[in-house]
Structures are given as C-alpha cells and as structure tokens.
N, C-alpha and C positions, 0 to 999 in steps of 0.2 A: 491625909490624902485619900481621895476617893478612888474606887475601882474604875469609875467612869473616866477619870483623868488618865489612868494607866491604859485603859482600852483605847482612848483617843491617841495616846502616844504610839501605841503598837499599830493602830490602823494607819496613821500618817506615815510612820517609819516604813511599814511594809509597802505601802503604795510607792513611796519614794525609792526604796530599794529595788522595786520592780521597774519603775518608770525611768529613773535617771541613773541607777546603779549605786553600789556601795560607796565608791570613791567620791561621787558627786553629792552624796547625801551628807548633810552635816547637822549637828545638834541644834544649831541656831535656827535652821530652816524648820526643823521639826517643832521646836518650841514656838516659833512664830505662828505656825498653822494651828497648833493646839491652844495657843494664847496662854502660855505659861512661861515662867522664868526657867533658865537652865538648871537652877538648883532644885526645882520641882522634878525635873526629869531625872536628875542624879539621885533623887530620893529612891527611885526604882531601879536605876541602872547605873553602874559605875563608869560606863563608857559606851561609845557607839558600837564597839565590837560586842560588848556584853548584850546590848539591845538586839543587835543583828542575830547573834547565836540563840538568844531566847526565842526569837521568831522562827529561826531555822529549825530548832529542836521541836517547837510546837507544830510546825507543818509536818515534820516527819512523824511525830507522835500521833497526829491525827490519822495519817496514812496507815501506820501500824495498827491503830485501833480498829480501822476498817477491816484490815486483813484478819485480825483476831476475832472479829464479830460477824463474819459472814455466816449467816444462820445455817446454810446448807452444809457447812463443814461439820456441824454437829449431828447431821442426819445420817441414818443408816443407808447410804447410797454408795454407788460405785465410786472409788477414789478418782477415776477419770472424770466423773461428773462433778466431784468436789473441785477439781482443778479448773474445770470449765466455769463453775459458779464463782470461783475466786476471780478468774479473769473477767467474767461478766460484771461482777460487782465493782471491780476496779475501773473498768471502762465507764460505768455509771458515775463513780466517784470522780474520775478525771474530768468528765464532762461537766459535772456540777461544781468542780473546784479548779477550773482551768488556770486561774490566776496564781493559785498556790503551786501548780505544776510548772508554770512559766518561771516562777521564782526559783524553784529547785533546779530546773534545767539551766537557767542562766548561771547560777553560781556553781553548778557542777561542771559546766562546759567552760566558763570563763571566771574562775575564782580570782578575786582581787589578791594581788601579790602578798599583802601583809596579813591576810587571813587564810591563804591557800592551804597551808599545812594543817590548820585546824579543821578546815572544811573536809580535807581528805580523810583525816582521822575520824571525824564525826560521820562522814559518809560510810566508811567501813563499818563503824559500829551500828548504824541504823540499817545498813544493807544486810548485815549479818542477821539482824532480827527478822528482816523480811525473808531472807533465805530459809530460816528455820521453819517458817510456816509452809513454804513451798516444798522444802525437803520432806517434811512429815507426810505430805500427800503423795509425793513421788515414791517414797519408800513403800507406802501402801500399794501403789500401782505395780511396783516391782514384785512385792511379795505375793500379789494376786495374779502374777503373770500377764498383767495388762501392758506393761512395758518390759522390754527384754533386760536381762541381767548383764548383758555384755557391754553396757555403757556405764560410765562412771556417774555417780549421783550428781556431782558438781557439773558434769556436762549437761545433764537434763535441766538442772536449775538454770545454768547459763543460757541454754536454748530457750527455755520458757521466758526468762527475763528479757532476752534480746527481742523476742517476739512482742512481748508486752510493751517494751519501751518504744519499739517501732510504731505500735498502735497509738501510744501516747503522743509521740512526735507528730503523727498524722493529725490527731485531734487538735494539737496546739497550732500547727501550721494552717489547717483549714478553718479552725475556729467553729467547726460544725460538730454537733453531737451525733454520734453514730446511732443508726437505727438498730433495733434488735436483730433484724435479718442480716444486716452487715456484720454485726458482732458474731452472730452464729456462723455465717459463711467464712469469716476470717478464721475463727476457731477451728472449724472443720478442715480447712486447708492446712493450717498449722499442725493440727494433731495428726492428720493422715500423712503429711509430707515430711514433717520434721521430728515428731516424737515417736510415732508407732510404726514407721515405715519398715523397720527391720524385725517386727514381730512375726 
C-alpha cells in the first residue's frame, strides 16, 4: 500500500468530516472517492472512529508544533513580547489553516454522541500541552513584574485563551485574514484592558 493512498484517504475523510459531519460520513463514500476497496482502507484504519481521531490528533499536533516553534520565544526579549509574538504567529497560522480550525471548532462545539467522551478527553490532553507553552511565558511576566502577582496563573491563561479563541472565531466567521495592524490593535486593547490593567 502506498503513502499516496493513505494521503488520499485522509484528504477525502477530512473534507467529508468538515463538510457533512462525522455521522454522515461513511467508509463506503470515502472508498468510492479514493477509488479503493474498503479492505484497502482497513489496512490503515480499523474503523471510521480510528480514522477520525488520527486526523483530529494530527490537526492538534500541527498546532502544538507551531506553538513550540515560534522563533521569538527563543529570543532574549521581554516575556510580554513573547506572548505577543505567540498570539501573532497563531493568528497567521489560523488564517493559513482556516479549514483545520473549522474542523476543530465543529467537533469541540458539536461532538458526535458516540465519540463525544473521547473528544473531551483528547481535548483536555491537547489543551494542557497548549497551556504549558502559555504558562511558561506568563510565569516569566509575573517574575519580572510585568504582570501582577495577585492573579492566579490559570486565570491569566484562561484570559489569554479566551481572547485568542474570540479572534479565531472572528477569522472563521468573516473568512478574512487579519491585517498586521488589526492584529496589533487587538493585542494592545487586550493587553491593556484585560491582562495588565491592575499593574
């Protein structure tokens, strides 16, 4: 079996999971589009659920890799600037990968009943990895008195992620890439009003 066949299976399955949903997607439809027999698909995946979560995990892994590879996080700059660059890079990533973000949003908001529990568990696992990257920067901000000590670390992380998700939903709804100036202005409003207002 070639990697090309697996790539086609994943491409078609991903598109169907986004367009018609998990429940309406079936193995037969995927196989017809890829022009393979079901036995060929089952060579790679034991079930539709297995295929779905393979794609789900890949989308999350891609996002976490982006977080871990923001170049500015390795630079000797203010941690508040690191947080800004983290946000800016994610906005770029979201704009470039809007269909992946629609996929995640759909299944986090409306998880199919038979896989809902697994989605919740996996979301917690992936979200915790995301939190660790953000926490590390916020701890640096607190240690340098950029952010006040009187707020809980988890509160800061929640505040940041709520803001970031709001920006993501705006990108998804408008289907318009944010200009650098918009990204900067949104960040300044958020930072001054929500994060550092009690400094």
